[in-house]
Structures are given as C-alpha cells and as structure tokens.
C-alpha positions in Angstrom: 28.3 13.2 -1.1 30.2 11.0 1.4 32.4 13.8 2.8 29.3 15.9 3.4 27.7 13.1 5.3 30.8 12.5 7.4 31.0 16.2 8.3 27.3 16.2 9.3 27.8 13.1 11.5 30.9 14.6 13.2 28.9 17.8 13.8 26.1 15.9 15.4 28.6 14.1 17.7 29.4 17.5 19.3 25.9 17.6 20.9 25.3 16.1 24.3 21.8 15.1 23.2 23.3 12.9 20.4 25.4 11.1 23.1 22.3 10.7 25.3 20.5 9.1 22.4 23.4 6.8 21.7 23.6 5.7 25.3 19.8 5.1 25.4 19.9 3.0 22.2 22.9 1.0 23.5 21.2 0.4 26.8 18.0 -0.8 25.1 20.2 -3.1 22.9 22.0 -4.4 26.0 18.7 -5.2 27.7 17.5 -7.2 24.8 20.8 -9.1 24.5 21.2 -9.8 28.2 17.7 -9.7 29.8 19.0 -11.3 33.1 21.1 -8.2 33.6 18.5 -5.7 32.5 18.3 -3.8 35.8 22.0 -3.1 35.9 22.0 -2.1 32.2 19.1 0.3 32.7 20.6 1.8 35.8 23.9 2.4 34.0 22.2 3.9 31.0 20.0 6.2 33.0 23.1 7.3 35.1 25.1 8.1 32.0 22.3 10.0 30.3 21.8 12.0 33.5 25.5 12.8 33.9 25.6 14.0 30.3 22.6 16.2 30.9 24.1 17.6 34.1 27.5 18.5 32.8 26.8 19.4 29.2 24.2 21.4 27.3 23.4 21.6 23.6 23.6 25.3 23.9 27.3 25.0 24.9 28.1 23.8 21.4 29.4 26.7 19.3 28.0 27.2 15.9 30.6 27.7 13.2 
C-alpha cells in the first residue's frame, strides 16, 4: 500500500544512519559526476557523515 510505504520512508528519515547513508551515496554520485573535484566532494561527505554521527544517535529516536 502506498500510504504504508510513505510512512515507512518517513520513519526511516528519523534515523541519523539513514542520513549518513544518503550523504555517502550523494558523495559517491558527486565524485562520479565531477571527478576533477573528487577530493573536495569526499572531504565534504566525510565531514557531514562525521557531524551526523557526533551530534545524533539512532538510539535517540523514540519508538512509537
């Protein structure tokens, strides 16, 4: 059911690990699209993933 899928996606978006994965995928995509800027893209991606890990935890997400 479409509504069920949307609710599941929205639930996953509450987790920092989901955002870390999204940032990592976007970083990898950016490197493949702009290889001449790969070092800057990798640095930005790693920095964002690290910041998410430092400030947020999956255990902080309240189960409903």
